[in-house]
N, C-alpha and C positions, 0 to 999 in steps of 0.2 A: 457300807452302812449295816445297821442292825438288821437282821431276818426281821422282814416285815410281817405283822400280823394281818394285815389289812391291804390287799393291791386294790387301786380303784383305776378301770379299763375306760379308755373313752374312745371310741371308734371316731374318727374326725375324717370326712371328705370334706373338701370345698368348704372350710369351716372357718376362714379367716374372719370372718365380720365376727362372730359370736365366741370364738376361740378366748380371745384376752379376758372378757368377763367372766368366761366359767373358769379360767385358771384363777385367777382372783380369789373366785370363791372357794375353788377347790385347796390354794394355798391355805385361806384361813382356817378350813374345815381340819385339814392335817397338821397343823399348828395347836389346834387346841385338843388332840387327842392324847389321851396318856397312853395310848400303844404306837408302836413304830407302823409307819405305813409309806407305800410307795405308790406312785401316780403312772402311768402308761399311756400316752397318747398316742394312738395308731392310726396314722395318715395312709391315706391309701389311693393313688390314682389322683390327687388334685390337680387342677389345675390354677390355682391361687397360692398365696403365700403361706397354707396351713402348717406346712412342714417348719419353714423359716421362723414363723411364730412362736410354734412351739418350742422349737432349741432356744430360741432368745429367753424363753423363761428359766431354761435349766440353770441359770444363774440364780435368780429369785426363788426357785424352788429346786432344792438339789436332789430331793425323792423323785424328782420327776425323770422319765425315761422316753425317748422318743423311738418309735417304730416307723419305717417307712416303707410302704409296699407297691410294688407297680398296678396289681391286680385290684380294680374296684370292688365295690359290695361289702355290704356292711357284715355281713356274715364271715367273709376274708378277715375283715378287721377284728372283729370280738375273737374268733379262733386263734389269731395269731398273738394276740393280747393275753388271752387266759391262759395260753402255753406258753408265752414268755414270762409270764409273773412268777412271784417266788411267796406270795402271800399265803398264809392258811386259809384264810377266807379271799376270793376273788369277787368282785363287785362290778358288773358291767352299769356304765351310766351314759345314756343320750348326751350328746355335746350341750342341749337346751337347759338340762337340768329341770326339766318339767315337773321331777319328783326331787325337792330339794335334799341336798346331801344331810340335813341335820334328820334325816328318815332313815339313815342307813343303820341306828342302832336296832330299830324294828327287825330290820334284816339279822343283825346278828344274834338277837335276842331269839328269833326263830332256831338259827343255827345251833345256839347254845342249848336249846330244848331238843336236840336232834334230827330238825331237818340238815339234809345234806345240799340240797338245792332251796333256796326260798326266792319267790318272784314276786317283782311287784303285781298287786291286783288292784284295778281300778274298779271292780265288782264285788268284790269280798267286802262282809259286812265293815262297816265304818270307813269306807275308802269313799273319796271325793275326788269329783272330776270338776273342773271350773273352767268355764268359757270355751267347752269343744262344741262347734257345732252341730246341730241336730242331725243331718246327713253324716257325718262322720261317726256320731258316735251308734246309728242303726247299722250302719255299714261293716263297721267293727264287729256287731253283736251277730250278725248273719255270718261274717268268717267264723265267729268263735264257735256257732251253731256246727258250723262246718266240720272244725276241728274236734268238738266234743262226738258228733256222729261218728267220726271217722278215724280218730286215733286218740286222741287225750279225753275219754271220758272224766267228768268232774273236775274238769280244771276252766276255771271262768275268764280267764285273762291271760293267754299266752303271749301276746304282741307289745305289753307295756316293756319299754326299753329299759328297764332295771333290775337286774337277778345278779342272785349272788350263790357262788359256788364253793363248797369247800374245795381244799387243792385235790384232796383224792379223786373228786367227783370231776372237777375241772379235768384233769389229768386224764382221765379215763373216757369221759364223753365227747371232748372236744375232737380227738382225733377220727371219732365216726361220724364226725359231720362232715356233707359235702353239698349241701347247698350254700350258695354265697350271697343269696339276696334277702328279701324281708320273710321266707319263712323258715330261717334257720333255726327261730326261736322253739319252733314247733319240733323240728326234726332233733334238736339236742335234749329237749324235754320227752320225747317220743323215745330217745336213747335211754334218757335217766330212769324213766317207765320198766323198759325191759329190762334192764339191769338192777332194778329193786332198788333204786335210791328213792330216799324220801323227798317226797315234794311238797313244799308248802306256799300257800298263796300268803302273801303279805300285804294287808289294808294298806296304800298309800293316799296322800292328797296330791293330785297331777292335775297340772296347767296346760291347756292347749296352747299351743304355740303355732303362728302360722307359718313359720317356716318348715313346717313338716314336710317330707320329700315324697313320702308315698301319697299316690293318687288314688284313692278306692276304684273309681269306675275304669281307669287306664289299666291298673294293675290287678283288675281283678280275674282275668283269664290265667293270668301267670300264677297268681296266688292258687286258685283251685287245681290247676295242673301240678303245683311243684307239692300241694299237698295230698294230692291222691298218689304222687309218687310216696312220698313220706308213708302213707297208709300201706303201701305195697311193700315197700323195704322193709316196715315194721312187722309184717303177716309172715315174709319169709326170715325171720330174724336176721336180719343183717345187721340189726344196731347191738347185737349182744358183743360186750366188749371182752377183750382178753384179760386174764388176771395181769394185774401191774407185778 
């Protein structure tokens, strides 16, 4: 296969119900592009038929590769996908495609303009949130306030699951990632900041999905503890990358 310009990385844990429709949309997007693409579905620790469904799609979507990991954790899946990818631009997308694939050009435009990390933002001017419950929005804003106070001043939305990295940034930053849960995004962005990579927020249209796995009240203590560990790591320079 021709060396891809864009890699689309989809972490998939117990996604047997949503994955077929997602891959239909991905296949349509890939066929419509003028540049070569690859798709990586990273299944980890699933108890359902996620891996089998993904592999069955390889006949219909030759650009698809499937990685299977034993360890659960979205952070593990994204890290493995980013480091296994070969695209010049490497885009991570949640399985629900709550940010439609048609918005990928916005991320690529940001990269073309000089960003090395382009992150989907539901708070940047021009962004839209659709269907999100009030309590989810404000719990997210409280978490982001802590993120900005402790780790990443100036970044309004670290937790949108749609981000694009240059190959150089991905290969430098993801080996530094230690978190395997929901805070891995903050950790990778902290590493980007510490290593001088330009991070740009990209306004997106995001639709809330009822199947979201994160539970703000249940997960709050763990999120705050992980955020504090990231802050401590950053302050002692733990995220400084070695030259490639």
